[in-house]
N, CA, C and O atoms as a GROMACS GRO file, in nm:
protein
  552
    1MET      N    1   5.075  19.757   9.663
    1MET     CA    2   5.147  19.705   9.548
    1MET      C    3   5.249  19.600   9.592
    1MET      O    4   5.271  19.502   9.521
    2LYS      N    5   5.311  19.620   9.709
    2LYS     CA    6   5.408  19.521   9.759
    2LYS      C    7   5.341  19.388   9.784
    2LYS      O    8   5.397  19.282   9.754
    3ARG      N    9   5.219  19.391   9.838
    3ARG     CA   10   5.144  19.267   9.864
    3ARG      C   11   5.114  19.196   9.733
    3ARG      O   12   5.125  19.073   9.725
    4GLY      N   13   5.077  19.271   9.631
    4GLY     CA   14   5.050  19.213   9.500
    4GLY      C   15   5.174  19.148   9.441
    4GLY      O   16   5.166  19.042   9.378
    5MET      N   17   5.289  19.213   9.460
    5MET     CA   18   5.413  19.157   9.408
    5MET      C   19   5.449  19.028   9.482
    5MET      O   20   5.497  18.933   9.421
    6LEU      N   21   5.427  19.026   9.613
    6LEU     CA   22   5.454  18.905   9.691
    6LEU      C   23   5.365  18.791   9.644
    6LEU      O   24   5.412  18.678   9.627
    7CYS      N   25   5.238  18.818   9.623
    7CYS     CA   26   5.146  18.716   9.573
    7CYS      C   27   5.191  18.665   9.436
    7CYS      O   28   5.185  18.545   9.409
    8LEU      N   29   5.234  18.757   9.351
    8LEU     CA   30   5.281  18.718   9.219
    8LEU      C   31   5.405  18.630   9.228
    8LEU      O   32   5.417  18.532   9.154
    9LEU      N   33   5.497  18.664   9.318
    9LEU     CA   34   5.617  18.582   9.337
    9LEU      C   35   5.580  18.441   9.382
    9LEU      O   36   5.640  18.343   9.337
   10VAL      N   37   5.482  18.429   9.471
   10VAL     CA   38   5.439  18.298   9.518
   10VAL      C   39   5.380  18.219   9.401
   10VAL      O   40   5.410  18.101   9.384
   11MET      N   41   5.295  18.284   9.322
   11MET     CA   42   5.236  18.217   9.206
   11MET      C   43   5.343  18.172   9.108
   11MET      O   44   5.337  18.061   9.054
   12VAL      N   45   5.439  18.258   9.086
   12VAL     CA   46   5.547  18.225   8.993
   12VAL      C   47   5.622  18.102   9.041
   12VAL      O   48   5.652  18.012   8.962
   13SER      N   49   5.651  18.099   9.170
   13SER     CA   50   5.724  17.985   9.225
   13SER      C   51   5.647  17.856   9.206
   13SER      O   52   5.704  17.753   9.172
   14LEU      N   53   5.516  17.862   9.227
   14LEU     CA   54   5.434  17.742   9.212
   14LEU      C   55   5.423  17.698   9.068
   14LEU      O   56   5.431  17.578   9.039
   15CYS      N   57   5.404  17.791   8.978
   15CYS     CA   58   5.376  17.750   8.840
   15CYS      C   59   5.501  17.718   8.760
   15CYS      O   60   5.492  17.652   8.656
   16THR      N   61   5.614  17.761   8.806
   16THR     CA   62   5.734  17.732   8.730
   16THR      C   63   5.820  17.627   8.796
   16THR      O   64   5.938  17.611   8.762
   17GLY      N   65   5.764  17.556   8.888
   17GLY     CA   66   5.839  17.454   8.961
   17GLY      C   67   5.908  17.354   8.873
   17GLY      O   68   6.026  17.324   8.894
   18THR      N   69   5.838  17.300   8.776
   18THR     CA   70   5.897  17.196   8.692
   18THR      C   71   6.012  17.250   8.609
   18THR      O   72   6.119  17.190   8.605
   19ALA      N   73   5.992  17.362   8.545
   19ALA     CA   74   6.096  17.415   8.457
   19ALA      C   75   6.211  17.478   8.532
   19ALA      O   76   6.325  17.473   8.487
   20MET      N   77   6.182  17.535   8.645
   20MET     CA   78   6.286  17.608   8.716
   20MET      C   79   6.343  17.532   8.834
   20MET      O   80   6.434  17.581   8.901
   21ALA      N   81   6.291  17.412   8.863
   21ALA     CA   82   6.338  17.338   8.980
   21ALA      C   83   6.487  17.310   8.972
   21ALA      O   84   6.553  17.298   9.075
   22GLN      N   85   6.539  17.299   8.853
   22GLN     CA   86   6.680  17.269   8.836
   22GLN      C   87   6.755  17.394   8.793
   22GLN      O   88   6.831  17.392   8.696
   23GLU      N   89   6.735  17.504   8.867
   23GLU     CA   90   6.796  17.630   8.830
   23GLU      C   91   6.948  17.620   8.826
   23GLU      O   92   7.014  17.691   8.751
   24ASP      N   93   7.006  17.530   8.909
   24ASP     CA   94   7.150  17.510   8.907
   24ASP      C   95   7.195  17.453   8.774
   24ASP      O   96   7.310  17.473   8.733
   25LYS      N   97   7.107  17.384   8.706
   25LYS     CA   98   7.137  17.324   8.576
   25LYS      C   99   7.066  17.404   8.467
   25LYS      O  100   6.986  17.348   8.392
   26ASP      N  101   7.095  17.531   8.459
   26ASP     CA  102   7.028  17.620   8.364
   26ASP      C  103   7.064  17.583   8.221
   26ASP      O  104   7.171  17.618   8.171
   27VAL      N  105   6.974  17.512   8.157
   27VAL     CA  106   6.999  17.469   8.020
   27VAL      C  107   6.995  17.586   7.922
   27VAL      O  108   7.043  17.574   7.809
   28PHE      N  109   6.939  17.698   7.964
   28PHE     CA  110   6.929  17.814   7.876
   28PHE      C  111   7.047  17.908   7.891
   28PHE      O  112   7.057  18.007   7.818
   29LYS      N  113   7.135  17.879   7.985
   29LYS     CA  114   7.259  17.956   8.004
   29LYS      C  115   7.236  18.107   8.011
   29LYS      O  116   7.312  18.185   7.954
   30GLY      N  117   7.132  18.146   8.083
   30GLY     CA  118   7.105  18.288   8.102
   30GLY      C  119   7.043  18.358   7.983
   30GLY      O  120   7.040  18.481   7.979
   31LYS      N  121   6.994  18.283   7.888
   31LYS     CA  122   6.931  18.344   7.770
   31LYS      C  123   6.782  18.369   7.792
   31LYS      O  124   6.722  18.453   7.725
   32LEU      N  125   6.723  18.296   7.885
   32LEU     CA  126   6.584  18.317   7.926
   32LEU      C  127   6.585  18.341   8.076
   32LEU      O  128   6.675  18.295   8.147
   33PHE      N  129   6.485  18.413   8.124
   33PHE     CA  130   6.486  18.456   8.264
   33PHE      C  131   6.357  18.414   8.334
   33PHE      O  132   6.247  18.441   8.287
   34ALA      N  133   6.374  18.348   8.447
   34ALA     CA  134   6.260  18.307   8.528
   34ALA      C  135   6.184  18.431   8.576
   34ALA      O  136   6.245  18.534   8.602
   35PRO      N  137   6.053  18.419   8.588
   35PRO     CA  138   5.975  18.535   8.634
   35PRO      C  139   6.023  18.589   8.769
   35PRO      O  140   6.021  18.710   8.791
   36ASN      N  141   6.065  18.499   8.858
   36ASN     CA  142   6.108  18.548   8.989
   36ASN      C  143   6.236  18.632   8.978
   36ASN      O  144   6.253  18.727   9.054
   37LEU      N  145   6.325  18.598   8.884
   37LEU     CA  146   6.446  18.679   8.864
   37LEU      C  147   6.408  18.819   8.814
   37LEU      O  148   6.465  18.919   8.858
   38ILE      N  149   6.314  18.825   8.724
   38ILE     CA  150   6.268  18.954   8.672
   38ILE      C  151   6.206  19.036   8.784
   38ILE      O  152   6.235  19.154   8.799
   39LEU      N  153   6.121  18.972   8.862
   39LEU     CA  154   6.052  19.046   8.968
   39LEU      C  155   6.146  19.085   9.082
   39LEU      O  156   6.129  19.191   9.142
   40GLU      N  157   6.244  19.002   9.112
   40GLU     CA  158   6.342  19.037   9.216
   40GLU      C  159   6.423  19.160   9.176
   40GLU      O  160   6.471  19.234   9.262
   41ASN      N  161   6.436  19.182   9.048
   41ASN     CA  162   6.514  19.295   8.997
   41ASN      C  163   6.424  19.403   8.936
   41ASN      O  164   6.469  19.485   8.856
   42ARG      N  165   6.301  19.402   8.975
   42ARG     CA  166   6.201  19.494   8.918
   42ARG      C  167   6.244  19.640   8.925
   42ARG      O  168   6.232  19.713   8.826
   43ASP      N  169   6.292  19.683   9.041
   43ASP     CA  170   6.330  19.824   9.056
   43ASP      C  171   6.450  19.859   8.969
   43ASP      O  172   6.450  19.962   8.902
   44ALA      N  173   6.552  19.773   8.969
   44ALA     CA  174   6.671  19.799   8.888
   44ALA      C  175   6.636  19.798   8.739
   44ALA      O  176   6.694  19.873   8.660
   45LEU      N  177   6.542  19.713   8.701
   45LEU     CA  178   6.500  19.705   8.561
   45LEU      C  179   6.410  19.821   8.521
   45LEU      O  180   6.392  19.849   8.402
   46GLU      N  181   6.355  19.888   8.621
   46GLU     CA  182   6.258  19.994   8.597
   46GLU      C  183   6.144  19.945   8.508
   46GLU      O  184   6.110  20.007   8.407
   47LEU      N  185   6.087  19.832   8.549
   47LEU     CA  186   5.974  19.778   8.473
   47LEU      C  187   5.860  19.878   8.470
   47LEU      O  188   5.824  19.937   8.572
   48SER      N  189   5.805  19.897   8.353
   48SER     CA  190   5.689  19.985   8.342
   48SER      C  191   5.566  19.911   8.396
   48SER      O  192   5.568  19.789   8.412
   49LYS      N  193   5.463  19.986   8.423
   49LYS     CA  194   5.338  19.925   8.469
   49LYS      C  195   5.285  19.828   8.363
   49LYS      O  196   5.233  19.722   8.397
   50GLU      N  197   5.300  19.864   8.237
   50GLU     CA  198   5.255  19.777   8.128
   50GLU      C  199   5.334  19.646   8.125
   50GLU      O  200   5.276  19.539   8.107
   51GLN      N  201   5.465  19.656   8.143
   51GLN     CA  202   5.547  19.536   8.146
   51GLN      C  203   5.509  19.446   8.264
   51GLN      O  204   5.492  19.325   8.249
   52PHE      N  205   5.495  19.507   8.381
   52PHE     CA  206   5.459  19.431   8.500
   52PHE      C  207   5.325  19.360   8.481
   52PHE      O  208   5.311  19.243   8.515
   53THR      N  209   5.228  19.431   8.426
   53THR     CA  210   5.095  19.375   8.402
   53THR      C  211   5.102  19.260   8.301
   53THR      O  212   5.036  19.158   8.318
   54ALA      N  213   5.181  19.277   8.196
   54ALA     CA  214   5.195  19.172   8.094
   54ALA      C  215   5.267  19.049   8.152
   54ALA      O  216   5.231  18.936   8.120
   55ILE      N  217   5.367  19.071   8.234
   55ILE     CA  218   5.439  18.960   8.298
   55ILE      C  219   5.344  18.884   8.389
   55ILE      O  220   5.340  18.761   8.387
   56ARG      N  221   5.269  18.958   8.467
   56ARG     CA  222   5.171  18.894   8.556
   56ARG      C  223   5.071  18.812   8.476
   56ARG      O  224   5.040  18.698   8.513
   57ALA      N  225   5.019  18.868   8.369
   57ALA     CA  226   4.921  18.797   8.286
   57ALA      C  227   4.980  18.669   8.228
   57ALA      O  228   4.912  18.566   8.225
   58ALA      N  229   5.105  18.675   8.183
   58ALA     CA  230   5.169  18.556   8.126
   58ALA      C  231   5.185  18.447   8.231
   58ALA      O  232   5.163  18.329   8.202
   59VAL      N  233   5.224  18.485   8.351
   59VAL     CA  234   5.242  18.389   8.459
   59VAL      C  235   5.109  18.326   8.499
   59VAL      O  236   5.100  18.204   8.515
   60VAL      N  237   5.008  18.408   8.514
   60VAL     CA  238   4.875  18.358   8.553
   60VAL      C  239   4.820  18.265   8.446
   60VAL      O  240   4.760  18.162   8.477
   61GLU      N  241   4.839  18.300   8.320
   61GLU     CA  242   4.791  18.216   8.209
   61GLU      C  243   4.858  18.079   8.212
   61GLU      O  244   4.791  17.977   8.196
   62VAL      N  245   4.988  18.077   8.232
   62VAL     CA  246   5.060  17.949   8.238
   62VAL      C  247   5.016  17.869   8.358
   62VAL      O  248   4.995  17.748   8.349
   63GLN      N  249   5.001  17.935   8.471
   63GLN     CA  250   4.960  17.865   8.592
   63GLN      C  251   4.826  17.794   8.571
   63GLN      O  252   4.810  17.679   8.610
   64ALA      N  253   4.733  17.862   8.509
   64ALA     CA  254   4.601  17.802   8.486
   64ALA      C  255   4.608  17.686   8.388
   64ALA      O  256   4.545  17.583   8.410
   65SER      N  257   4.685  17.702   8.280
   65SER     CA  258   4.688  17.597   8.179
   65SER      C  259   4.774  17.478   8.220
   65SER      O  260   4.752  17.367   8.172
   66VAL      N  261   4.870  17.500   8.306
   66VAL     CA  262   4.958  17.394   8.350
   66VAL      C  263   4.889  17.302   8.451
   66VAL      O  264   4.920  17.183   8.458
   67ALA      N  265   4.798  17.356   8.528
   67ALA     CA  266   4.733  17.279   8.635
   67ALA      C  267   4.670  17.150   8.583
   67ALA      O  268   4.687  17.044   8.644
   68GLU      N  269   4.600  17.156   8.473
   68GLU     CA  270   4.534  17.037   8.419
   68GLU      C  271   4.636  16.930   8.381
   68GLU      O  272   4.616  16.812   8.410
   69HIS      N  273   4.744  16.972   8.316
   69HIS     CA  274   4.847  16.876   8.276
   69HIS      C  275   4.917  16.815   8.398
   69HIS      O  276   4.953  16.698   8.398
   70GLU      N  277   4.935  16.896   8.502
   70GLU     CA  278   4.998  16.843   8.623
   70GLU      C  279   4.909  16.739   8.691
   70GLU      O  280   4.960  16.641   8.746
   71TRP      N  281   4.780  16.760   8.687
   71TRP     CA  282   4.687  16.659   8.741
   71TRP      C  283   4.697  16.530   8.661
   71TRP      O  284   4.704  16.421   8.718
   72ASP      N  285   4.697  16.542   8.529
   72ASP     CA  286   4.709  16.424   8.443
   72ASP      C  287   4.840  16.350   8.470
   72ASP      O  288   4.843  16.228   8.477
   73MET      N  289   4.946  16.425   8.485
   73MET     CA  290   5.077  16.366   8.510
   73MET      C  291   5.078  16.292   8.644
   73MET      O  292   5.127  16.180   8.653
   74GLN      N  293   5.024  16.354   8.746
   74GLN     CA  294   5.018  16.292   8.879
   74GLN      C  295   4.935  16.164   8.876
   74GLN      O  296   4.974  16.063   8.934
   75GLU      N  297   4.822  16.169   8.808
   75GLU     CA  298   4.734  16.052   8.798
   75GLU      C  299   4.806  15.937   8.727
   75GLU      O  300   4.797  15.822   8.770
   76ALA      N  301   4.876  15.967   8.618
   76ALA     CA  302   4.947  15.863   8.544
   76ALA      C  303   5.061  15.805   8.626
   76ALA      O  304   5.083  15.684   8.624
   77TYR      N  305   5.134  15.890   8.698
   77TYR     CA  306   5.243  15.839   8.782
   77TYR      C  307   5.190  15.752   8.896
   77TYR      O  308   5.253  15.653   8.934
   78GLN      N  309   5.075  15.790   8.951
   78GLN     CA  310   5.015  15.707   9.057
   78GLN      C  311   4.978  15.569   9.003
   78GLN      O  312   5.007  15.467   9.066
   79ALA      N  313   4.915  15.565   8.888
   79ALA     CA  314   4.878  15.438   8.826
   79ALA      C  315   5.003  15.356   8.795
   79ALA      O  316   5.004  15.234   8.812
   80LEU      N  317   5.106  15.422   8.750
   80LEU     CA  318   5.233  15.356   8.721
   80LEU      C  319   5.291  15.293   8.847
   80LEU      O  320   5.334  15.177   8.844
   81MET      N  321   5.294  15.365   8.955
   81MET     CA  322   5.348  15.314   9.080
   81MET      C  323   5.267  15.195   9.131
   81MET      O  324   5.325  15.099   9.183
   82LEU      N  325   5.135  15.200   9.117
   82LEU     CA  326   5.052  15.086   9.158
   82LEU      C  327   5.082  14.963   9.074
   82LEU      O  328   5.086  14.851   9.125
   83GLU      N  329   5.104  14.986   8.947
   83GLU     CA  330   5.136  14.875   8.857
   83GLU      C  331   5.271  14.813   8.893
   83GLU      O  332   5.288  14.692   8.883
   84LEU      N  333   5.365  14.895   8.933
   84LEU     CA  334   5.498  14.845   8.969
   84LEU      C  335   5.497  14.762   9.097
   84LEU      O  336   5.590  14.685   9.122
   85ASP      N  337   5.391  14.776   9.178
   85ASP     CA  338   5.378  14.697   9.301
   85ASP      C  339   5.328  14.555   9.272
   85ASP      O  340   5.336  14.468   9.359
   86LYS      N  341   5.278  14.533   9.152
   86LYS     CA  342   5.222  14.401   9.118
   86LYS      C  343   5.333  14.303   9.080
   86LYS      O  344   5.444  14.341   9.044
   87SER      N  345   5.297  14.178   9.089
   87SER     CA  346   5.391  14.074   9.046
   87SER      C  347   5.311  13.966   8.975
   87SER      O  348   5.228  13.902   9.039
   88PRO      N  349   5.331  13.942   8.852
   88PRO     CA  350   5.427  14.007   8.764
   88PRO      C  351   5.377  14.146   8.722
   88PRO      O  352   5.258  14.175   8.731
   89ILE      N  353   5.468  14.228   8.677
   89ILE     CA  354   5.436  14.362   8.630
   89ILE      C  355   5.392  14.354   8.484
   89ILE      O  356   5.456  14.286   8.403
   90ASP      N  357   5.284  14.422   8.453
   90ASP     CA  358   5.236  14.428   8.315
   90ASP      C  359   5.315  14.538   8.242
   90ASP      O  360   5.288  14.657   8.259
   91GLU      N  361   5.410  14.496   8.163
   91GLU     CA  362   5.500  14.590   8.096
   91GLU      C  363   5.425  14.687   8.006
   91GLU      O  364   5.458  14.805   8.001
   92ASP      N  365   5.325  14.638   7.935
   92ASP     CA  366   5.249  14.725   7.845
   92ASP      C  367   5.178  14.836   7.922
   92ASP      O  368   5.176  14.952   7.879
   93LYS      N  369   5.119  14.802   8.037
   93LYS     CA  370   5.051  14.904   8.118
   93LYS      C  371   5.151  15.005   8.173
   93LYS      O  372   5.125  15.126   8.172
   94VAL      N  373   5.266  14.956   8.219
   94VAL     CA  374   5.368  15.046   8.272
   94VAL      C  375   5.411  15.145   8.163
   94VAL      O  376   5.422  15.265   8.189
   95LEU      N  377   5.435  15.096   8.044
   95LEU     CA  378   5.476  15.183   7.934
   95LEU      C  379   5.366  15.280   7.894
   95LEU      O  380   5.393  15.395   7.859
   96GLU      N  381   5.243  15.234   7.900
   96GLU     CA  382   5.130  15.323   7.869
   96GLU      C  383   5.121  15.436   7.971
   96GLU      O  384   5.110  15.553   7.934
   97TYR      N  385   5.126  15.401   8.101
   97TYR     CA  386   5.120  15.504   8.205
   97TYR      C  387   5.239  15.599   8.198
   97TYR      O  388   5.225  15.720   8.215
   98ALA      N  389   5.357  15.543   8.172
   98ALA     CA  390   5.476  15.626   8.160
   98ALA      C  391   5.462  15.722   8.042
   98ALA      O  392   5.498  15.839   8.052
   99GLY      N  393   5.412  15.672   7.932
   99GLY     CA  394   5.391  15.757   7.814
   99GLY      C  395   5.293  15.870   7.842
   99GLY      O  396   5.315  15.983   7.800
  100THR      N  397   5.185  15.838   7.912
  100THR     CA  398   5.085  15.940   7.946
  100THR      C  399   5.147  16.046   8.037
  100THR      O  400   5.126  16.166   8.016
  101ALA      N  401   5.222  16.002   8.137
  101ALA     CA  402   5.285  16.095   8.230
  101ALA      C  403   5.387  16.184   8.159
  101ALA      O  404   5.392  16.305   8.182
  102LEU      N  405   5.468  16.124   8.074
  102LEU     CA  406   5.570  16.201   8.003
  102LEU      C  407   5.509  16.299   7.904
  102LEU      O  408   5.561  16.409   7.885
  103LEU      N  409   5.400  16.260   7.841
  103LEU     CA  410   5.330  16.351   7.750
  103LEU      C  411   5.278  16.474   7.826
  103LEU      O  412   5.293  16.587   7.780
  104ALA      N  413   5.218  16.450   7.943
  104ALA     CA  414   5.167  16.561   8.024
  104ALA      C  415   5.282  16.650   8.070
  104ALA      O  416   5.271  16.772   8.069
  105GLU      N  417   5.392  16.588   8.112
  105GLU     CA  418   5.508  16.665   8.157
  105GLU      C  419   5.565  16.749   8.042
  105GLU      O  420   5.606  16.863   8.063
  106ASN      N  421   5.567  16.693   7.924
  106ASN     CA  422   5.615  16.766   7.807
  106ASN      C  423   5.527  16.887   7.778
  106ASN      O  424   5.578  16.994   7.744
  107GLN      N  425   5.398  16.872   7.792
  107GLN     CA  426   5.306  16.984   7.770
  107GLN      C  427   5.332  17.096   7.870
  107GLN      O  428   5.330  17.214   7.835
  108VAL      N  429   5.356  17.058   7.995
  108VAL     CA  430   5.387  17.157   8.099
  108VAL      C  431   5.514  17.234   8.060
  108VAL      O  432   5.516  17.357   8.066
  109LYS      N  433   5.616  17.162   8.022
  109LYS     CA  434   5.743  17.226   7.986
  109LYS      C  435   5.729  17.316   7.864
  109LYS      O  436   5.791  17.423   7.858
  110LYS      N  437   5.650  17.276   7.767
  110LYS     CA  438   5.629  17.359   7.648
  110LYS      C  439   5.559  17.489   7.686
  110LYS      O  440   5.594  17.596   7.636
  111LYS      N  441   5.461  17.481   7.772
  111LYS     CA  442   5.390  17.602   7.815
  111LYS      C  443   5.482  17.694   7.894
  111LYS      O  444   5.477  17.816   7.879
  112GLN      N  445   5.565  17.635   7.977
  112GLN     CA  446   5.659  17.716   8.054
  112GLN      C  447   5.763  17.780   7.962
  112GLN      O  448   5.800  17.896   7.983
  113MET      N  449   5.809  17.708   7.862
  113MET     CA  450   5.904  17.763   7.765
  113MET      C  451   5.842  17.881   7.691
  113MET      O  452   5.906  17.984   7.673
  114ALA      N  453   5.719  17.865   7.649
  114ALA     CA  454   5.650  17.974   7.579
  114ALA      C  455   5.641  18.097   7.668
  114ALA      O  456   5.658  18.210   7.621
  115MET      N  457   5.613  18.075   7.797
  115MET     CA  458   5.605  18.188   7.890
  115MET      C  459   5.741  18.257   7.902
  115MET      O  460   5.747  18.380   7.900
  116LEU      N  461   5.848  18.180   7.915
  116LEU     CA  462   5.981  18.239   7.930
  116LEU      C  463   6.018  18.323   7.807
  116LEU      O  464   6.075  18.431   7.820
  117VAL      N  465   5.984  18.274   7.690
  117VAL     CA  466   6.010  18.349   7.566
  117VAL      C  467   5.926  18.476   7.566
  117VAL      O  468   5.974  18.583   7.531
  118ARG      N  469   5.800  18.463   7.603
  118ARG     CA  470   5.710  18.579   7.608
  118ARG      C  471   5.764  18.685   7.704
  118ARG      O  472   5.762  18.804   7.673
  119LEU      N  473   5.814  18.640   7.819
  119LEU     CA  474   5.868  18.735   7.917
  119LEU      C  475   5.989  18.809   7.861
  119LEU      O  476   6.000  18.930   7.876
  120LYS      N  477   6.078  18.736   7.798
  120LYS     CA  478   6.197  18.802   7.741
  120LYS      C  479   6.157  18.903   7.635
  120LYS      O  480   6.215  19.011   7.625
  121ASN      N  481   6.056  18.868   7.555
  121ASN     CA  482   6.010  18.959   7.449
  121ASN      C  483   5.945  19.085   7.505
  121ASN      O  484   5.930  19.184   7.434
  122LEU      N  485   5.905  19.082   7.631
  122LEU     CA  486   5.847  19.200   7.694
  122LEU      C  487   5.953  19.299   7.744
  122LEU      O  488   5.922  19.414   7.776
  123LEU      N  489   6.077  19.253   7.749
  123LEU     CA  490   6.185  19.334   7.805
  123LEU      C  491   6.257  19.414   7.695
  123LEU      O  492   6.261  19.373   7.579
  124THR      N  493   6.313  19.526   7.736
  124THR     CA  494   6.394  19.606   7.644
  124THR      C  495   6.535  19.546   7.636
  124THR      O  496   6.572  19.462   7.718
  125ALA      N  497   6.612  19.590   7.539
  125ALA     CA  498   6.750  19.543   7.525
  125ALA      C  499   6.832  19.574   7.650
  125ALA      O  500   6.914  19.493   7.693
  126GLU      N  501   6.809  19.691   7.710
  126GLU     CA  502   6.882  19.729   7.830
  126GLU      C  503   6.844  19.639   7.948
  126GLU      O  504   6.930  19.600   8.027
  127GLN      N  505   6.717  19.607   7.959
  127GLN     CA  506   6.672  19.519   8.067
  127GLN      C  507   6.730  19.379   8.051
  127GLN      O  508   6.771  19.316   8.149
  128ILE      N  509   6.733  19.330   7.929
  128ILE     CA  510   6.791  19.199   7.901
  128ILE      C  511   6.939  19.198   7.938
  128ILE      O  512   6.988  19.105   8.000
  129SER      N  513   7.008  19.302   7.898
  129SER     CA  514   7.151  19.313   7.928
  129SER      C  515   7.174  19.312   8.080
  129SER      O  516   7.266  19.247   8.129
  130TYR      N  517   7.089  19.383   8.153
  130TYR     CA  518   7.102  19.386   8.299
  130TYR      C  519   7.081  19.245   8.357
  130TYR      O  520   7.159  19.202   8.442
  131LEU      N  521   6.978  19.176   8.312
  131LEU     CA  522   6.952  19.041   8.364
  131LEU      C  523   7.063  18.944   8.327
  131LEU      O  524   7.095  18.854   8.405
  132GLU      N  525   7.121  18.960   8.210
  132GLU     CA  526   7.235  18.877   8.172
  132GLU      C  527   7.352  18.899   8.267
  132GLU      O  528   7.422  18.805   8.304
  133SER      N  529   7.372  19.024   8.307
  133SER     CA  530   7.482  19.052   8.401
  133SER      C  531   7.451  18.994   8.539
  133SER      O  532   7.541  18.946   8.608
  134VAL      N  533   7.326  18.998   8.580
  134VAL     CA  534   7.286  18.938   8.706
  134VAL      C  535   7.309  18.787   8.701
  134VAL      O  536   7.356  18.727   8.797
  135TYR      N  537   7.276  18.727   8.589
  135TYR     CA  538   7.296  18.584   8.571
  135TYR      C  539   7.444  18.546   8.582
  135TYR      O  540   7.480  18.449   8.648
  136ARG      N  541   7.529  18.624   8.516
  136ARG     CA  542   7.673  18.596   8.518
  136ARG      C  543   7.732  18.607   8.658
  136ARG      O  544   7.827  18.537   8.692
  137GLU      N  545   7.676  18.696   8.739
  137GLU     CA  546   7.726  18.718   8.876
  137GLU      C  547   7.686  18.606   8.972
  137GLU      O  548   7.743  18.594   9.080
  138ARG      N  549   7.589  18.525   8.935
  138ARG     CA  550   7.540  18.418   9.023
  138ARG      C  551   7.638  18.307   9.035
  138ARG      O  552   7.612  18.210   9.106
   0.00000   0.00000   0.00000
């Protein structure tokens, strides 16, 4: 079970990179909780097997659906960078590539937001209160 939890933590880190990369700038002010915070406090939270399984499923689902958007975003940013190397720069193409990249990034963030809400909804009031106290102590 410890190995499974370690694998899950690695997956969580990879799939929530965009939304959680700026953890120091927590725009949610401790109202939503990253999967790694929940899992790091798993024992104190006394997560049930059902909760753990549902959290894992939510993370895996987001990881799978985010991958396609991340590829699109990377492709658009690469095209944008190539266009910026040209002289003169085609402003319309740059804006098109930027728009494509930003749209993909927005989709990633929306999926991650949905996951964070889903995770909070899986927790009891006592578990939420505990995580809020952990957040305040950071």
